C-alpha positions as CSV (number, residue, x, y, z in Angstrom):
1,M,25.4,24.8,16.1
2,T,26.4,28.4,16.1
3,G,25.0,30.5,13.3
4,A,22.2,28.0,12.2
5,T,19.2,27.4,14.5
6,I,16.1,25.3,13.9
7,K,12.7,26.7,14.5
8,R,10.3,24.9,16.8
9,D,7.6,25.0,14.1
10,L,10.0,23.8,11.4
11,R,8.2,22.7,8.3
12,T,9.8,19.3,8.1
13,G,9.2,17.3,4.8
14,R,7.6,20.3,3.1
15,S,9.2,22.2,0.3
16,V,9.4,26.0,0.6
17,W,7.7,26.1,-2.8
18,A,4.6,24.4,-1.5
19,D,3.6,27.6,0.2
20,S,4.1,29.9,-2.8
21,P,1.3,32.1,-3.6
22,G,-1.0,31.5,-6.7
23,L,-0.2,27.9,-7.6
24,G,-3.7,27.0,-8.8
25,V,-3.8,25.2,-12.2
26,P,-7.3,24.4,-13.8
27,V,-7.5,20.6,-13.7
28,R,-10.4,18.3,-14.6
29,P,-11.3,14.6,-14.2
30,L,-11.1,12.4,-17.2
31,A,-14.7,11.4,-17.4
32,K,-14.9,10.3,-21.1
33,A,-12.7,9.2,-23.8
34,I,-10.8,12.0,-25.6
35,S,-8.7,12.5,-28.8
36,V,-6.0,15.1,-29.2
37,D,-2.9,15.8,-31.3
38,V,-0.5,15.3,-28.4
39,C,-0.9,13.8,-25.0
40,I,1.8,14.8,-22.3
41,V,2.3,12.5,-19.3
42,G,3.5,14.6,-16.4
43,A,2.4,18.0,-15.1
44,G,5.7,19.0,-13.5
45,I,8.2,21.5,-14.9
46,S,9.2,19.4,-17.9
47,G,5.5,18.8,-18.8
48,A,4.8,22.5,-18.3
49,F,7.4,23.6,-20.8
50,M,6.3,21.0,-23.2
51,A,2.7,21.9,-22.9
52,R,3.3,25.6,-23.3
53,E,5.4,25.0,-26.5
54,L,3.1,22.4,-28.2
55,S,-0.2,24.0,-27.3
56,R,0.7,26.9,-29.6
57,D,-0.2,24.9,-32.6
58,H,-1.6,21.5,-31.4
59,S,-4.5,20.3,-29.3
60,V,-2.8,19.0,-26.0
61,A,-4.0,16.9,-23.0
62,V,-1.7,16.8,-20.0
63,L,-2.2,13.8,-17.6
64,D,-0.8,13.4,-14.1
65,R,-1.5,10.8,-11.4
66,R,-1.1,13.5,-8.9
67,P,-2.0,17.2,-8.7
68,P,0.1,19.4,-11.0
69,L,3.7,20.3,-9.7
70,M,3.7,17.5,-7.0
71,G,6.6,15.5,-8.4
72,S,10.3,16.4,-8.5
73,T,9.4,20.1,-9.3
74,M,8.7,20.7,-5.6
75,A,12.1,19.2,-4.6
76,S,14.0,21.6,-6.9
77,T,16.3,24.3,-5.6
78,A,15.8,26.2,-8.9
79,M,19.4,27.1,-9.6
80,L,18.9,27.8,-13.3
81,Q,22.4,27.2,-14.5
82,W,23.9,26.4,-17.9
83,E,27.0,24.7,-16.4
84,I,26.6,21.0,-16.6
85,D,27.3,18.7,-13.6
86,L,30.4,17.2,-15.5
87,P,32.9,20.0,-16.4
88,L,33.4,20.9,-20.1
89,T,36.9,19.3,-20.0
90,A,35.7,16.0,-18.4
91,L,32.6,15.9,-20.6
92,G,34.9,16.2,-23.7
93,K,36.8,13.1,-22.6
94,Q,33.5,11.0,-22.5
95,I,31.7,12.3,-25.6
96,G,34.4,14.2,-27.5
97,A,35.4,17.8,-27.4
98,R,33.2,19.0,-30.3
99,D,30.0,17.5,-28.8
100,A,30.9,18.7,-25.3
101,A,31.2,22.2,-26.6
102,R,27.8,21.8,-28.4
103,A,26.1,20.6,-25.1
104,Y,27.5,23.6,-23.1
105,R,26.6,26.1,-25.8
106,R,23.1,24.6,-26.0
107,S,22.7,24.7,-22.2
108,R,23.9,28.4,-22.2
109,S,21.3,29.3,-24.8
110,A,18.6,27.5,-23.1
111,V,19.0,29.7,-20.1
112,D,18.5,32.7,-22.3
113,D,15.5,31.2,-23.8
114,L,14.0,30.4,-20.4
115,K,14.4,34.0,-19.4
116,R,12.8,35.2,-22.8
117,I,9.9,32.9,-22.2
118,V,9.2,34.2,-18.7
119,V,9.2,37.8,-20.0
120,E,7.1,37.1,-23.1
121,E,4.5,35.1,-21.1
122,R,4.6,37.6,-18.2
123,I,5.2,34.7,-15.6
124,V,5.6,36.1,-12.1
125,C,8.1,33.6,-10.6
126,G,10.8,35.6,-9.0
127,L,13.2,35.2,-11.9
128,K,16.5,36.9,-11.2
129,D,19.8,37.0,-13.3
130,K,22.6,35.3,-11.3
131,G,26.3,34.7,-11.6
132,S,27.8,31.3,-10.5
133,L,30.6,30.5,-8.2
134,Y,32.1,27.0,-8.8
135,L,34.5,26.2,-5.9
136,A,37.4,23.8,-6.0
137,G,36.8,20.6,-4.1
138,D,37.9,17.0,-3.7
139,D,36.6,16.0,-7.2
140,H,38.2,18.9,-9.1
141,G,41.0,21.0,-7.6
142,H,42.2,24.5,-8.4
143,R,44.4,23.4,-11.4
144,A,41.5,21.5,-13.0
145,L,39.3,24.5,-12.5
146,E,41.9,26.9,-14.0
147,A,41.9,24.7,-17.2
148,E,38.2,24.5,-17.1
149,A,37.8,28.2,-17.0
150,E,40.1,28.6,-20.0
151,A,38.3,26.0,-22.0
152,R,35.0,27.7,-21.3
153,A,36.2,31.1,-22.2
154,A,37.7,29.8,-25.5
155,L,34.0,28.8,-26.5
156,G,32.8,32.3,-25.7
157,L,31.2,31.3,-22.3
158,E,31.5,34.0,-19.7
159,S,33.9,32.2,-17.2
160,R,37.1,33.2,-15.5
161,Y,39.3,31.6,-12.8
162,A,39.5,33.2,-9.4
163,G,42.4,32.3,-7.1
164,P,42.5,31.9,-3.3
165,A,43.3,35.6,-2.6
166,E,40.4,36.8,-4.6
167,L,38.1,34.3,-2.9
168,R,39.1,35.5,0.5
169,E,39.0,39.2,-0.3
170,I,35.7,39.3,-2.3
171,Y,33.8,36.3,-1.0
172,G,35.3,35.5,2.3
173,I,35.7,31.9,1.3
174,D,38.9,29.9,2.0
175,R,39.3,27.7,-1.0
176,T,42.2,27.1,-3.4
177,G,40.4,28.5,-6.4
178,A,37.0,28.8,-8.3
179,I,35.4,29.6,-11.5
180,V,33.3,32.7,-11.7
181,S,30.7,32.7,-14.4
182,G,27.7,34.8,-15.7
183,G,24.5,34.1,-17.4
184,S,22.6,31.9,-14.8
185,A,19.5,32.7,-13.0
186,S,17.1,31.6,-10.1
187,A,13.4,31.5,-9.7
188,D,10.6,29.9,-7.9
189,P,10.0,26.5,-9.7
190,A,6.4,26.0,-8.6
191,R,5.3,29.5,-9.8
192,L,7.3,29.0,-13.1
193,A,5.5,25.7,-13.9
194,T,2.2,27.1,-12.8
195,G,2.7,30.1,-15.2
196,L,3.7,27.8,-18.0
197,L,0.7,25.4,-17.4
198,R,-1.7,28.4,-17.3
199,R,-0.3,29.6,-20.6
200,A,-0.9,26.2,-22.2
201,V,-4.5,26.1,-20.8
202,A,-5.1,29.6,-22.3
203,N,-3.9,28.1,-25.7
204,G,-6.6,25.5,-25.4
205,A,-4.7,22.5,-23.5
206,K,-6.6,20.7,-20.9
207,V,-5.0,19.2,-17.7
208,Y,-6.4,16.0,-16.3
209,S,-5.7,15.0,-12.7
210,P,-5.6,12.6,-11.0
211,V,-5.3,10.3,-14.0
212,E,-2.7,7.6,-14.4
213,A,-1.7,6.1,-17.7
214,L,-1.7,2.4,-17.3
215,D,-0.6,1.4,-20.8
216,V,0.2,2.7,-24.3
217,L,-0.6,1.0,-27.5
218,G,1.0,2.2,-30.7
219,D,-0.2,1.9,-34.3
220,P,0.6,3.4,-37.6
221,D,-1.6,6.5,-37.0
222,G,-0.9,7.2,-33.3
223,V,-1.2,5.9,-29.7
224,T,-4.0,4.9,-27.4
225,L,-3.4,5.3,-23.6
226,T,-5.5,3.3,-21.3
227,T,-6.0,5.0,-17.9
228,D,-7.2,4.2,-14.3
229,A,-10.2,6.4,-15.1
230,G,-11.6,3.5,-17.3
231,V,-11.5,5.6,-20.4
232,A,-8.9,5.9,-23.1
233,V,-6.9,8.8,-24.5
234,R,-6.3,8.8,-28.2
235,A,-3.4,10.9,-29.5
236,R,-1.4,11.3,-32.6
237,K,1.7,11.7,-30.3
238,V,2.6,11.1,-26.7
239,V,5.4,12.7,-24.7
240,F,6.4,11.2,-21.3
241,C,7.6,14.0,-19.0
242,C,7.8,12.0,-15.8
243,G,11.0,13.3,-14.2
244,Y,12.8,10.6,-12.4
245,E,9.8,8.2,-12.4
246,F,10.5,5.9,-15.4
247,P,7.2,4.8,-17.1
248,K,6.9,1.0,-17.5
249,V,6.8,1.4,-21.2
250,V,10.0,3.3,-21.4
251,P,13.3,1.5,-21.3
252,T,15.5,2.7,-18.4
253,P,18.5,4.8,-19.8
254,D,22.2,4.5,-18.5
255,A,21.4,6.5,-15.4
256,Q,20.5,6.1,-11.7
257,V,18.0,7.7,-9.4
258,I,19.5,8.9,-6.1
259,S,18.2,10.8,-3.1
260,T,18.9,14.5,-2.3
261,W,18.1,16.9,0.6
262,A,17.6,20.6,0.9
263,L,16.5,23.3,3.3
264,A,15.3,26.8,3.3
265,S,15.9,29.5,6.0
266,R,13.5,32.1,7.4
267,P,13.5,35.3,5.2
268,R,16.1,37.9,5.6
269,A,18.9,35.6,6.7
270,R,22.1,37.3,7.6
271,C,24.3,36.8,4.6
272,P,27.1,38.7,2.7
273,A,25.7,41.1,0.1
274,W,27.4,39.3,-2.8
275,L,25.4,36.1,-2.3
276,R,22.2,37.9,-3.5
277,D,23.7,37.8,-7.0
278,M,25.4,34.4,-7.0
279,L,24.7,30.7,-7.3
280,V,27.4,28.8,-5.3
281,W,28.4,25.1,-5.7
282,E,31.4,23.0,-5.2
283,A,33.4,20.4,-7.2
284,S,33.0,17.7,-4.5
285,D,31.1,14.5,-4.0
286,P,28.7,14.9,-2.3
287,Y,28.6,18.7,-3.0
288,L,27.1,21.6,-1.2
289,Y,25.2,24.2,-3.2
290,F,23.3,27.4,-2.2
291,R,21.7,30.6,-3.2
292,M,19.5,33.3,-1.9
293,G,15.8,33.7,-2.7
294,S,14.2,37.1,-3.5
295,D,12.9,37.2,0.0
296,G,16.2,36.8,1.6
297,R,15.8,33.1,2.2
298,L,18.9,30.8,2.0
299,I,18.1,27.8,-0.2
300,V,20.7,25.1,0.4
301,G,21.1,21.5,-0.7
302,G,23.3,18.5,-1.2
303,E,24.4,15.4,0.7
304,D,23.2,13.1,-2.1
305,E,23.2,9.3,-1.7
306,A,23.0,6.6,-4.3
307,D,19.7,5.3,-3.0
308,P,16.4,6.0,-4.8
309,A,14.2,5.6,-1.5
310,V,16.3,6.7,1.4
311,H,15.0,10.3,1.0
312,E,11.6,9.0,2.5
313,D,13.3,8.5,6.0
314,P,12.3,11.4,8.2
315,A,15.1,10.8,10.7
316,K,17.7,11.0,7.8
317,L,16.1,14.2,6.8
318,K,16.9,15.8,10.1
319,R,20.5,14.5,10.2
320,K,21.1,15.5,6.5
321,C,19.8,19.0,6.9
322,A,22.0,19.5,10.1
323,T,25.0,18.3,8.1
324,I,24.1,20.7,5.2
325,A,23.7,23.6,7.6
326,G,27.0,22.8,9.3
327,K,28.9,22.7,5.9
328,L,27.5,26.1,5.0
329,K,28.4,27.5,8.3
330,R,32.1,26.2,8.0
331,L,32.4,27.7,4.5
332,L,30.8,31.1,5.4
333,P,31.2,31.6,9.1
334,E,29.4,35.0,9.2
335,V,26.1,33.5,7.9
336,E,23.4,33.3,10.4
337,F,20.0,31.8,9.8
338,E,17.0,29.7,11.1
339,I,16.0,26.6,9.2
340,D,12.4,27.2,8.3
341,Y,11.7,24.3,5.7
342,S,13.5,21.0,5.1
343,W,12.7,18.5,2.4
344,A,14.1,15.6,0.4
345,G,13.4,14.0,-3.0
346,A,14.5,11.8,-5.9
347,F,17.1,13.1,-8.2
348,G,18.5,11.6,-11.4
349,E,22.1,11.5,-12.5
350,S,23.8,10.1,-15.7
351,T,27.3,9.3,-16.4
352,T,27.6,12.5,-18.6
353,G,25.4,14.8,-16.6
354,L,23.2,15.1,-19.7
355,P,19.5,14.3,-19.8
356,S,17.7,11.6,-21.9
357,I,15.5,13.2,-24.6
358,G,14.2,11.2,-27.5
359,P,11.9,8.7,-29.1
360,V,10.8,5.7,-27.1
361,P,12.4,2.5,-28.6
362,G,9.8,0.2,-30.0
363,L,6.9,2.6,-29.7
364,A,6.1,4.8,-32.6
365,H,4.9,8.4,-32.2
366,A,6.3,8.4,-28.6
367,W,9.0,10.5,-26.9
368,A,10.4,10.4,-23.3
369,V,12.1,13.2,-21.4
370,M,14.1,12.2,-18.3
371,G,15.9,15.1,-16.9
372,F,19.2,13.9,-15.3
373,G,21.8,16.3,-13.9
374,G,21.8,19.2,-11.6
375,N,20.2,21.7,-14.1
376,G,16.9,19.8,-14.8
377,I,14.9,23.0,-15.4
378,T,17.3,24.2,-18.1
379,Y,17.1,20.7,-19.7
380,S,13.3,21.0,-19.7
381,V,13.6,24.1,-22.0
382,I,15.9,22.0,-24.4
383,A,13.5,19.0,-24.2
384,S,10.5,21.2,-25.2
385,Q,12.5,22.6,-28.2
386,I,13.8,19.1,-29.4
387,V,10.5,17.3,-29.1
388,A,8.4,20.1,-30.4
389,A,10.6,20.3,-33.5
390,E,10.2,16.6,-34.2
391,V,6.5,16.5,-33.5
392,R,6.1,19.3,-36.1
393,G,8.0,17.0,-38.6
394,G,11.3,18.8,-38.4
395,G,14.5,18.1,-36.4
396,D,16.9,19.8,-34.0
397,P,20.6,20.0,-34.7
398,D,21.6,19.0,-31.2
399,A,19.0,16.2,-30.7
400,N,21.7,13.5,-30.9
401,L,23.4,14.9,-27.8
402,Y,20.6,13.8,-25.6
403,R,19.8,10.3,-26.9
404,A,19.9,7.5,-24.4
């Protein structure tokens, strides 16, 4: 395939983030029974945001059956967007225009909050402000995107419609239209999660790994988690931050787990200059999405399939990445790159594109965070805010948007 080649030492099945520098998080075995204010199950990006927030004023234990970061965090392409998978206009038809507006505004503010946290905690994760280019596709054509841009702008969200002439002149893309937005970002998700967990540890949190929670028993005063370590964890509250792996004690929400694929090029790929400042995705199913990293790597993904296990097939990984690279080459013919890493993972999606964040039905003192949709890191910020407010005895005005 002209323009995209594959290295002979291609790191197949390995996320580019696995080789990020400085990923060490202090962990310990669970050698004896412990008692804490809050137990967080899951040491990925959602658990990291939760631990950082709650460790500020609570004793916290984080449990994970794998080493930290080894779940869906490593499969992320870390496009830190406020735009939701379902457009504002389409979301309004499902949950009502007022709630759709609330969801979009909350997502937008969460990206700002994420940037603030990174600065305040001095987390080195390659965070960079980005715009977003949402291309017309077979799901939403140019007329739908024009109406969508107007609806977003009416809410004060920085979005405008770009027609085909502008797309060709500025971006070299032959599409019937697109939405150009501001206020997004990109980062290294592994280094971001590492920095958050280290901050939590500095606040007094303890990370236990490998430890698997086998069962949770609730009572009027709190919860007791039995573990495969043979000792129990007693907590006043428990928060499940398990990504797309549904805990047995948590009812499965109205969502499905699918498979997705991604690749990273070698550094300093030959790309148009504008791509350094933009996240690009398309209104198609399956859709293509891509960005550039701070080292000049192309990070590209897509080709989702409605099967939770097919991402484990190595032969399919090779075929999918060839398809993704071909799509990118057809969209931007001048791009030239070598594929350096390729990986696949599980990905959750809901009918609304919104996550599930809320109390576990039938289990007192317990919450579950299941981050569905394409902007899971943004939703992790929101989850930490909503759950922390409720753990502290208060509430969050947008909590009802994310109840399963």
